[in-house]
N, CA, C, O and the ligand as a Tripos MOL2 file, in Angstrom:
@<TRIPOS>MOLECULE
protein
  237   235    60     0     0
PROTEIN
NO_CHARGES

@<TRIPOS>ATOM
      1 N          -4.8610   13.1430  -27.7130 N.3       1 MET1
      2 CA         -3.5840   12.6990  -28.2920 C.3       1 MET1
      3 C          -3.8620   11.7480  -29.4490 C.2       1 MET1
      4 O          -4.7830   10.9330  -29.3890 O.2       1 MET1
      5 N          -3.0630   11.8590  -30.4970 N.am      2 GLN2
      6 CA         -3.3070   11.0600  -31.6930 C.3       2 GLN2
      7 C          -2.2980    9.9250  -31.8300 C.2       2 GLN2
      8 O          -1.1510   10.0400  -31.3980 O.2       2 GLN2
      9 N          -2.7400    8.8340  -32.4350 N.am      3 CYS3
     10 CA         -1.8530    7.7160  -32.7330 C.3       3 CYS3
     11 C          -0.7630    8.1750  -33.6970 C.2       3 CYS3
     12 O          -1.0380    8.8670  -34.6780 O.2       3 CYS3
     13 N           0.4770    7.7830  -33.4090 N.am      4 LYS4
     14 CA          1.5810    8.2610  -34.2470 C.3       4 LYS4
     15 C           1.6140    7.5850  -35.6110 C.2       4 LYS4
     16 O           2.3060    8.0500  -36.5160 O.2       4 LYS4
     17 N           0.8780    6.4970  -35.7650 N.am      5 VAL5
     18 CA          0.8630    5.7780  -37.0400 C.3       5 VAL5
     19 C          -0.3340    6.1860  -37.8940 C.2       5 VAL5
     20 O          -0.1650    6.6080  -39.0380 O.2       5 VAL5
     21 N          -1.5400    6.0630  -37.3460 N.am      6 CYS6
     22 CA         -2.7260    6.3010  -38.1770 C.3       6 CYS6
     23 C          -3.4000    7.6360  -37.8900 C.2       6 CYS6
     24 O          -4.3510    8.0010  -38.5800 O.2       6 CYS6
     25 N          -2.9280    8.3740  -36.8850 N.am      7 LYS7
     26 CA         -3.4200    9.7190  -36.5640 C.3       7 LYS7
     27 C          -4.8570    9.7540  -36.0600 C.2       7 LYS7
     28 O          -5.4780   10.8170  -36.0410 O.2       7 LYS7
     29 N          -5.3810    8.6320  -35.6590 N.am      8 CYS8
     30 CA         -6.7100    8.6910  -35.0610 C.3       8 CYS8
     31 C          -6.5810    9.1220  -33.6100 C.2       8 CYS8
     32 O          -5.5060    9.0300  -33.0180 O.2       8 CYS8
     33 N          -7.6660    9.5840  -33.0510 N.am      9 GLU9
     34 CA         -7.6630    9.9780  -31.6450 C.3       9 GLU9
     35 C          -7.6420    8.7140  -30.7940 C.2       9 GLU9
     36 O          -8.4830    7.8300  -30.9560 O.2       9 GLU9
     37 N          -6.6680    8.6390  -29.8850 N.am     10 MET10
     38 CA         -6.5220    7.4140  -29.1150 C.3      10 MET10
     39 C          -7.5070    7.3640  -27.9660 C.2      10 MET10
     40 O          -8.0110    8.3880  -27.5040 O.2      10 MET10
     41 N          -7.7660    6.1570  -27.5200 N.am     11 ARG11
     42 CA         -8.6280    6.0300  -26.3480 C.3      11 ARG11
     43 C          -7.7710    5.9610  -25.0990 C.2      11 ARG11
     44 O          -6.6140    5.5420  -25.1420 O.2      11 ARG11
     45 N          -8.3510    6.3750  -23.9920 N.am     12 ILE12
     46 CA         -7.6340    6.4600  -22.7300 C.3      12 ILE12
     47 C          -8.1700    5.3870  -21.7950 C.2      12 ILE12
     48 O          -9.3800    5.2690  -21.6010 O.2      12 ILE12
     49 N          -7.2770    4.6170  -21.2250 N.am     13 THR13
     50 CA         -7.6930    3.6310  -20.2350 C.3      13 THR13
     51 C          -6.9330    3.8870  -18.9350 C.2      13 THR13
     52 O          -5.8440    4.4610  -18.9330 O.2      13 THR13
     53 N          -7.5230    3.4570  -17.8540 N.am     14 ASN14
     54 CA         -6.8890    3.6110  -16.5500 C.3      14 ASN14
     55 C          -5.7920    2.5740  -16.3700 C.2      14 ASN14
     56 O          -6.0250    1.3720  -16.5030 O.2      14 ASN14
     57 N          -4.6050    3.0510  -16.0700 N.am     15 GLY15
     58 CA         -3.4960    2.1540  -15.8020 C.3      15 GLY15
     59 C          -3.2910    1.9860  -14.3180 C.2      15 GLY15
     60 O          -4.2270    2.0890  -13.5250 O.2      15 GLY15
     61 N          -2.0530    1.7240  -13.9570 N.am     16 LYS16
     62 CA         -1.7740    1.4020  -12.5620 C.3      16 LYS16
     63 C          -1.6780    2.6520  -11.6860 C.2      16 LYS16
     64 O          -1.5150    3.7720  -12.1690 O.2      16 LYS16
     65 N          -1.7860    2.4110  -10.3900 N.am     17 ILE17
     66 CA         -1.6150    3.4670   -9.4020 C.3      17 ILE17
     67 C          -0.1390    3.5230   -9.0120 C.2      17 ILE17
     68 O           0.4830    2.4950   -8.7450 O.2      17 ILE17
     69 N           0.4150    4.7460   -8.9820 N.am     18 VAL18
     70 CA          1.8250    4.9310   -8.6640 C.3      18 VAL18
     71 C           1.9320    5.8440   -7.4530 C.2      18 VAL18
     72 O           1.2370    6.8570   -7.3670 O.2      18 VAL18
     73 N           2.7920    5.4880   -6.5300 N.am     19 THR19
     74 CA          3.0220    6.3770   -5.3930 C.3      19 THR19
     75 C           4.4520    6.8950   -5.4450 C.2      19 THR19
     76 O           5.3570    6.2360   -5.9570 O.2      19 THR19
     77 N           4.6290    8.1000   -4.8980 N.am     20 GLU20
     78 CA          5.9310    8.7560   -4.9330 C.3      20 GLU20
     79 C           6.2010    9.3680   -3.5680 C.2      20 GLU20
     80 O           5.2990    9.9270   -2.9450 O.2      20 GLU20
     81 N           7.4010    9.2660   -3.1160 N.am     21 GLY21
     82 CA          7.7810    9.9380   -1.8830 C.3      21 GLY21
     83 C           7.4360    9.1830   -0.6190 C.2      21 GLY21
     84 O           7.6050    9.7170    0.4770 O.2      21 GLY21
     85 N           6.9550    7.9520   -0.7400 N.am     22 ASP22
     86 CA          6.5340    7.2650    0.4730 C.3      22 ASP22
     87 C           7.6770    6.5020    1.1460 C.2      22 ASP22
     88 O           7.4440    5.8150    2.1410 O.2      22 ASP22
     89 N           8.8890    6.6050    0.6380 N.am     23 ASN23
     90 CA         10.0130    5.9800    1.3340 C.3      23 ASN23
     91 C          10.8430    6.9940    2.1220 C.2      23 ASN23
     92 O          11.8810    6.6450    2.6830 O.2      23 ASN23
     93 N          10.3990    8.2210    2.1630 N.am     24 SER24
     94 CA         11.0600    9.2360    2.9780 C.3      24 SER24
     95 C          10.0140    9.9630    3.8080 C.2      24 SER24
     96 O           8.9880   10.3810    3.2730 O.2      24 SER24
     97 N          10.2550   10.1250    5.1130 N.am     25 PRO25
     98 CA          9.2650   10.8230    5.9500 C.3      25 PRO25
     99 C           9.2310   12.3240    5.7000 C.2      25 PRO25
    100 O           8.2860   12.9890    6.1230 O.2      25 PRO25
    101 N          10.2340   12.8770    5.0250 N.am     26 ASP26
    102 CA         10.3040   14.3210    4.8150 C.3      26 ASP26
    103 C           9.4720   14.7950    3.6270 C.2      26 ASP26
    104 O           9.0590   15.9540    3.5770 O.2      26 ASP26
    105 N           9.2360   13.9260    2.7000 N.am     27 THR27
    106 CA          8.4840   14.3330    1.5200 C.3      27 THR27
    107 C           7.0560   13.7950    1.6170 C.2      27 THR27
    108 O           6.8520   12.6420    1.9950 O.2      27 THR27
    109 N           6.0930   14.6070    1.2850 N.am     28 PRO28
    110 CA          4.7100   14.1210    1.3180 C.3      28 PRO28
    111 C           4.4870   13.0640    0.2330 C.2      28 PRO28
    112 O           5.0040   13.1610   -0.8810 O.2      28 PRO28
    113 N           3.7210   12.0820    0.5920 N.am     29 THR29
    114 CA          3.4250   11.0160   -0.3640 C.3      29 THR29
    115 C           2.4550   11.5310   -1.4180 C.2      29 THR29
    116 O           1.4400   12.1530   -1.1070 O.2      29 THR29
    117 N           2.7900   11.2580   -2.6500 N.am     30 LYS30
    118 CA          1.8820   11.6180   -3.7320 C.3      30 LYS30
    119 C           1.4200   10.3480   -4.4260 C.2      30 LYS30
    120 O           2.1830    9.4030   -4.6250 O.2      30 LYS30
    121 N           0.1590   10.3600   -4.7810 N.am     31 VAL31
    122 CA         -0.4140    9.1910   -5.4420 C.3      31 VAL31
    123 C          -0.8860    9.6070   -6.8340 C.2      31 VAL31
    124 O          -1.5930   10.6010   -6.9970 O.2      31 VAL31
    125 N          -0.4880    8.8450   -7.8040 N.am     32 TYR32
    126 CA         -0.8640    9.1440   -9.1840 C.3      32 TYR32
    127 C          -1.5760    7.9510   -9.8050 C.2      32 TYR32
    128 O          -1.3230    6.8000   -9.4480 O.2      32 TYR32
    129 N          -2.4580    8.2460  -10.7300 N.am     33 ARG33
    130 CA         -2.9550    7.2060  -11.6060 C.3      33 ARG33
    131 C          -2.3520    7.4290  -12.9870 C.2      33 ARG33
    132 O          -2.3200    8.5510  -13.4920 O.2      33 ARG33
    133 N          -1.8830    6.3590  -13.5780 N.am     34 GLU34
    134 CA         -1.3400    6.4750  -14.9270 C.3      34 GLU34
    135 C          -2.4320    6.1850  -15.9410 C.2      34 GLU34
    136 O          -3.0680    5.1310  -15.9170 O.2      34 GLU34
    137 N          -2.6320    7.1390  -16.8240 N.am     35 LEU35
    138 CA         -3.5890    6.9520  -17.9120 C.3      35 LEU35
    139 C          -2.8350    6.4610  -19.1380 C.2      35 LEU35
    140 O          -1.7980    7.0120  -19.5090 O.2      35 LEU35
    141 N          -3.3630    5.4330  -19.7510 N.am     36 GLU36
    142 CA         -2.6960    4.8480  -20.9120 C.3      36 GLU36
    143 C          -3.4410    5.2280  -22.1840 C.2      36 GLU36
    144 O          -4.6650    5.1230  -22.2650 O.2      36 GLU36
    145 N          -2.6820    5.6650  -23.1610 N.am     37 TYR37
    146 CA         -3.2650    6.0280  -24.4580 C.3      37 TYR37
    147 C          -3.0280    4.8860  -25.4320 C.2      37 TYR37
    148 O          -1.8920    4.4770  -25.6750 O.2      37 TYR37
    149 N          -4.1250    4.3810  -25.9850 N.am     38 ARG38
    150 CA         -4.0230    3.2730  -26.9330 C.3      38 ARG38
    151 C          -4.7620    3.6200  -28.2190 C.2      38 ARG38
    152 O          -5.7960    4.2880  -28.2130 O.2      38 ARG38
    153 N          -4.1960    3.1440  -29.3150 N.am     39 CYS39
    154 CA         -4.8600    3.3310  -30.6060 C.3      39 CYS39
    155 C          -6.1420    2.5130  -30.6370 C.2      39 CYS39
    156 O          -6.1840    1.3930  -30.1300 O.2      39 CYS39
    157 N          -7.1930    3.0800  -31.2360 N.am     40 ARG40
    158 CA         -8.4750    2.3830  -31.2860 C.3      40 ARG40
    159 C          -8.8260    1.8630  -32.6780 C.2      40 ARG40
    160 O          -9.9000    1.2930  -32.8710 O.2      40 ARG40
    161 N          -7.9500    2.0500  -33.6300 N.am     41 ALA41
    162 CA         -8.2360    1.6120  -34.9990 C.3      41 ALA41
    163 C          -7.7450    0.1760  -35.1960 C.2      41 ALA41
    164 O          -6.5470   -0.0980  -35.1320 O.2      41 ALA41
    165 N          -8.6930   -0.7340  -35.4360 N.am     42 LYS42
    166 CA         -8.3450   -2.1590  -35.5130 C.3      42 LYS42
    167 C          -7.3810   -2.4650  -36.6540 C.2      42 LYS42
    168 O          -6.6020   -3.4150  -36.5720 O.2      42 LYS42
    169 N          -7.4280   -1.6740  -37.7050 N.am     43 GLN43
    170 CA         -6.5680   -1.9460  -38.8630 C.3      43 GLN43
    171 C          -5.1520   -1.3950  -38.6800 C.2      43 GLN43
    172 O          -4.2790   -1.6170  -39.5190 O.2      43 GLN43
    173 N          -4.9340   -0.6830  -37.5910 N.am     44 CYS44
    174 CA         -3.6380   -0.0500  -37.3650 C.3      44 CYS44
    175 C          -2.6860   -1.0430  -36.6890 C.2      44 CYS44
    176 O          -3.1050   -1.7740  -35.7920 O.2      44 CYS44
    177 N          -1.4270   -1.0810  -37.0980 N.am     45 PRO45
    178 CA         -0.4680   -1.9820  -36.4370 C.3      45 PRO45
    179 C          -0.2360   -1.6480  -34.9640 C.2      45 PRO45
    180 O           0.2380   -2.4920  -34.2040 O.2      45 PRO45
    181 N          -0.5620   -0.4360  -34.5640 N.am     46 GLU46
    182 CA         -0.3950   -0.0320  -33.1650 C.3      46 GLU46
    183 C          -1.6550   -0.2860  -32.3390 C.2      46 GLU46
    184 O          -1.7280    0.1290  -31.1830 O.2      46 GLU46
    185 N          -2.6390   -0.9570  -32.9170 N.am     47 TYR47
    186 CA         -3.9150   -1.1530  -32.2360 C.3      47 TYR47
    187 C          -3.7360   -1.7910  -30.8610 C.2      47 TYR47
    188 O          -3.1030   -2.8360  -30.7140 O.2      47 TYR47
    189 N          -4.3180   -1.1240  -29.8540 N.am     48 ASP48
    190 CA         -4.3300   -1.5850  -28.4710 C.3      48 ASP48
    191 C          -2.9510   -1.6450  -27.8160 C.2      48 ASP48
    192 O          -2.7990   -2.2640  -26.7630 O.2      48 ASP48
    193 N          -1.9630   -1.0240  -28.4090 N.am     49 LYS49
    194 CA         -0.6730   -0.9000  -27.7450 C.3      49 LYS49
    195 C          -0.6280    0.4490  -27.0180 C.2      49 LYS49
    196 O          -1.1900    1.4390  -27.4860 O.2      49 LYS49
    197 N           0.0390    0.4670  -25.8880 N.am     50 VAL50
    198 CA          0.1550    1.7130  -25.1350 C.3      50 VAL50
    199 C           1.2190    2.5750  -25.8040 C.2      50 VAL50
    200 O           2.3780    2.1720  -25.9060 O.2      50 VAL50
    201 N           0.8260    3.7500  -26.2560 N.am     51 GLN51
    202 CA          1.7820    4.6460  -26.9180 C.3      51 GLN51
    203 C           2.2610    5.7530  -25.9990 C.2      51 GLN51
    204 O           3.3650    6.2730  -26.1580 O.2      51 GLN51
    205 N           1.4300    6.1080  -25.0450 N.am     52 ALA52
    206 CA          1.8110    7.1890  -24.1440 C.3      52 ALA52
    207 C           1.1640    6.9540  -22.7940 C.2      52 ALA52
    208 O           0.0960    6.3510  -22.6930 O.2      52 ALA52
    209 N           1.8280    7.4410  -21.7630 N.am     53 VAL53
    210 CA          1.3180    7.3330  -20.4070 C.3      53 VAL53
    211 C           1.3380    8.7180  -19.7870 C.2      53 VAL53
    212 O           2.3220    9.4510  -19.8870 O.2      53 VAL53
    213 N           0.2350    9.0580  -19.1480 N.am     54 GLN54
    214 CA          0.1580   10.3710  -18.5140 C.3      54 GLN54
    215 C          -0.1910   10.1600  -17.0450 C.2      54 GLN54
    216 O          -1.0710    9.3660  -16.7120 O.2      54 GLN54
    217 N           0.5020   10.8700  -16.1800 N.am     55 ARG55
    218 CA          0.2300   10.7440  -14.7560 C.3      55 ARG55
    219 C          -0.7320   11.8360  -14.3100 C.2      55 ARG55
    220 O          -0.5650   13.0090  -14.6420 O.2      55 ARG55
    221 N          -1.7290   11.4290  -13.5590 N.am     56 VAL56
    222 CA         -2.6890   12.3710  -12.9870 C.3      56 VAL56
    223 C          -2.6500   12.1940  -11.4910 C.2      56 VAL56
    224 O          -2.8110   11.0850  -10.9820 O.2      56 VAL56
    225 N          -2.4330   13.2980  -10.7760 N.am     57 GLU57
    226 CA         -2.3440   13.2080   -9.3280 C.3      57 GLU57
    227 C          -3.7240   13.0100   -8.7350 C.2      57 GLU57
    228 O          -4.6790   13.6940   -9.1040 O.2      57 GLU57
    229 N          -3.8170   12.0650   -7.8100 N.am     58 LEU58
    230 CA         -5.0750   11.8050   -7.1170 C.3      58 LEU58
    231 C          -5.0660   12.5770   -5.8050 C.2      58 LEU58
    232 O          -4.0670   12.5890   -5.0850 O.2      58 LEU58
    233 N          -6.1730   13.2100   -5.5080 N.am     59 THR59
    234 CA         -6.2270   13.9860   -4.2660 C.3      59 THR59
    235 C          -7.1220   13.2940   -3.2570 C.2      59 THR59
    236 O          -7.2970   13.7920   -2.1440 O.2      59 THR59
    237 ZN         -3.2390    3.8470  -34.8930 Zn       60 ZN60
@<TRIPOS>BOND
     1     1     2 1
     2     2     3 1
     3     3     4 2
     4     3     5 am
     5     5     6 1
     6     6     7 1
     7     7     8 2
     8     7     9 am
     9     9    10 1
    10    10    11 1
    11    11    12 2
    12    11    13 am
    13    13    14 1
    14    14    15 1
    15    15    16 2
    16    15    17 am
    17    17    18 1
    18    18    19 1
    19    19    20 2
    20    19    21 am
    21    21    22 1
    22    22    23 1
    23    23    24 2
    24    23    25 am
    25    25    26 1
    26    26    27 1
    27    27    28 2
    28    27    29 am
    29    29    30 1
    30    30    31 1
    31    31    32 2
    32    31    33 am
    33    33    34 1
    34    34    35 1
    35    35    36 2
    36    35    37 am
    37    37    38 1
    38    38    39 1
    39    39    40 2
    40    39    41 am
    41    41    42 1
    42    42    43 1
    43    43    44 2
    44    43    45 am
    45    45    46 1
    46    46    47 1
    47    47    48 2
    48    47    49 am
    49    49    50 1
    50    50    51 1
    51    51    52 2
    52    51    53 am
    53    53    54 1
    54    54    55 1
    55    55    56 2
    56    55    57 am
    57    57    58 1
    58    58    59 1
    59    59    60 2
    60    59    61 am
    61    61    62 1
    62    62    63 1
    63    63    64 2
    64    63    65 am
    65    65    66 1
    66    66    67 1
    67    67    68 2
    68    67    69 am
    69    69    70 1
    70    70    71 1
    71    71    72 2
    72    71    73 am
    73    73    74 1
    74    74    75 1
    75    75    76 2
    76    75    77 am
    77    77    78 1
    78    78    79 1
    79    79    80 2
    80    79    81 am
    81    81    82 1
    82    82    83 1
    83    83    84 2
    84    83    85 am
    85    85    86 1
    86    86    87 1
    87    87    88 2
    88    87    89 am
    89    89    90 1
    90    90    91 1
    91    91    92 2
    92    91    93 am
    93    93    94 1
    94    94    95 1
    95    95    96 2
    96    95    97 am
    97    97    98 1
    98    98    99 1
    99    99   100 2
   100    99   101 am
   101   101   102 1
   102   102   103 1
   103   103   104 2
   104   103   105 am
   105   105   106 1
   106   106   107 1
   107   107   108 2
   108   107   109 am
   109   109   110 1
   110   110   111 1
   111   111   112 2
   112   111   113 am
   113   113   114 1
   114   114   115 1
   115   115   116 2
   116   115   117 am
   117   117   118 1
   118   118   119 1
   119   119   120 2
   120   119   121 am
   121   121   122 1
   122   122   123 1
   123   123   124 2
   124   123   125 am
   125   125   126 1
   126   126   127 1
   127   127   128 2
   128   127   129 am
   129   129   130 1
   130   130   131 1
   131   131   132 2
   132   131   133 am
   133   133   134 1
   134   134   135 1
   135   135   136 2
   136   135   137 am
   137   137   138 1
   138   138   139 1
   139   139   140 2
   140   139   141 am
   141   141   142 1
   142   142   143 1
   143   143   144 2
   144   143   145 am
   145   145   146 1
   146   146   147 1
   147   147   148 2
   148   147   149 am
   149   149   150 1
   150   150   151 1
   151   151   152 2
   152   151   153 am
   153   153   154 1
   154   154   155 1
   155   155   156 2
   156   155   157 am
   157   157   158 1
   158   158   159 1
   159   159   160 2
   160   159   161 am
   161   161   162 1
   162   162   163 1
   163   163   164 2
   164   163   165 am
   165   165   166 1
   166   166   167 1
   167   167   168 2
   168   167   169 am
   169   169   170 1
   170   170   171 1
   171   171   172 2
   172   171   173 am
   173   173   174 1
   174   174   175 1
   175   175   176 2
   176   175   177 am
   177   177   178 1
   178   178   179 1
   179   179   180 2
   180   179   181 am
   181   181   182 1
   182   182   183 1
   183   183   184 2
   184   183   185 am
   185   185   186 1
   186   186   187 1
   187   187   188 2
   188   187   189 am
   189   189   190 1
   190   190   191 1
   191   191   192 2
   192   191   193 am
   193   193   194 1
   194   194   195 1
   195   195   196 2
   196   195   197 am
   197   197   198 1
   198   198   199 1
   199   199   200 2
   200   199   201 am
   201   201   202 1
   202   202   203 1
   203   203   204 2
   204   203   205 am
   205   205   206 1
   206   206   207 1
   207   207   208 2
   208   207   209 am
   209   209   210 1
   210   210   211 1
   211   211   212 2
   212   211   213 am
   213   213   214 1
   214   214   215 1
   215   215   216 2
   216   215   217 am
   217   217   218 1
   218   218   219 1
   219   219   220 2
   220   219   221 am
   221   221   222 1
   222   222   223 1
   223   223   224 2
   224   223   225 am
   225   225   226 1
   226   226   227 1
   227   227   228 2
   228   227   229 am
   229   229   230 1
   230   230   231 1
   231   231   232 2
   232   231   233 am
   233   233   234 1
   234   234   235 1
   235   235   236 2
@<TRIPOS>SUBSTRUCTURE
     1 MET1         2 RESIDUE 1 A MET
     2 GLN2         6 RESIDUE 1 A GLN
     3 CYS3        10 RESIDUE 1 A CYS
     4 LYS4        14 RESIDUE 1 A LYS
     5 VAL5        18 RESIDUE 1 A VAL
     6 CYS6        22 RESIDUE 1 A CYS
     7 LYS7        26 RESIDUE 1 A LYS
     8 CYS8        30 RESIDUE 1 A CYS
     9 GLU9        34 RESIDUE 1 A GLU
    10 MET10       38 RESIDUE 1 A MET
    11 ARG11       42 RESIDUE 1 A ARG
    12 ILE12       46 RESIDUE 1 A ILE
    13 THR13       50 RESIDUE 1 A THR
    14 ASN14       54 RESIDUE 1 A ASN
    15 GLY15       58 RESIDUE 1 A GLY
    16 LYS16       62 RESIDUE 1 A LYS
    17 ILE17       66 RESIDUE 1 A ILE
    18 VAL18       70 RESIDUE 1 A VAL
    19 THR19       74 RESIDUE 1 A THR
    20 GLU20       78 RESIDUE 1 A GLU
    21 GLY21       82 RESIDUE 1 A GLY
    22 ASP22       86 RESIDUE 1 A ASP
    23 ASN23       90 RESIDUE 1 A ASN
    24 SER24       94 RESIDUE 1 A SER
    25 PRO25       98 RESIDUE 1 A PRO
    26 ASP26      102 RESIDUE 1 A ASP
    27 THR27      106 RESIDUE 1 A THR
    28 PRO28      110 RESIDUE 1 A PRO
    29 THR29      114 RESIDUE 1 A THR
    30 LYS30      118 RESIDUE 1 A LYS
    31 VAL31      122 RESIDUE 1 A VAL
    32 TYR32      126 RESIDUE 1 A TYR
    33 ARG33      130 RESIDUE 1 A ARG
    34 GLU34      134 RESIDUE 1 A GLU
    35 LEU35      138 RESIDUE 1 A LEU
    36 GLU36      142 RESIDUE 1 A GLU
    37 TYR37      146 RESIDUE 1 A TYR
    38 ARG38      150 RESIDUE 1 A ARG
    39 CYS39      154 RESIDUE 1 A CYS
    40 ARG40      158 RESIDUE 1 A ARG
    41 ALA41      162 RESIDUE 1 A ALA
    42 LYS42      166 RESIDUE 1 A LYS
    43 GLN43      170 RESIDUE 1 A GLN
    44 CYS44      174 RESIDUE 1 A CYS
    45 PRO45      178 RESIDUE 1 A PRO
    46 GLU46      182 RESIDUE 1 A GLU
    47 TYR47      186 RESIDUE 1 A TYR
    48 ASP48      190 RESIDUE 1 A ASP
    49 LYS49      194 RESIDUE 1 A LYS
    50 VAL50      198 RESIDUE 1 A VAL
    51 GLN51      202 RESIDUE 1 A GLN
    52 ALA52      206 RESIDUE 1 A ALA
    53 VAL53      210 RESIDUE 1 A VAL
    54 GLN54      214 RESIDUE 1 A GLN
    55 ARG55      218 RESIDUE 1 A ARG
    56 VAL56      222 RESIDUE 1 A VAL
    57 GLU57      226 RESIDUE 1 A GLU
    58 LEU58      230 RESIDUE 1 A LEU
    59 THR59      234 RESIDUE 1 A THR
    60 ZN60       237 GROUP 0 **** ****
């Protein structure tokens, strides 16, 4: 994924762990890790800001 300002390829960092469905016994609990996409260009105004978050299911 590219930075929307400078178009460089963003770096991915591990964000928080998210769980879903654990407040109902009928739905299986799913656990996700959120990956954060941040611009890596120091001269960019978006540098080190999270521009996108992607959820990856943990098994
Ligand atoms: Zn950028």
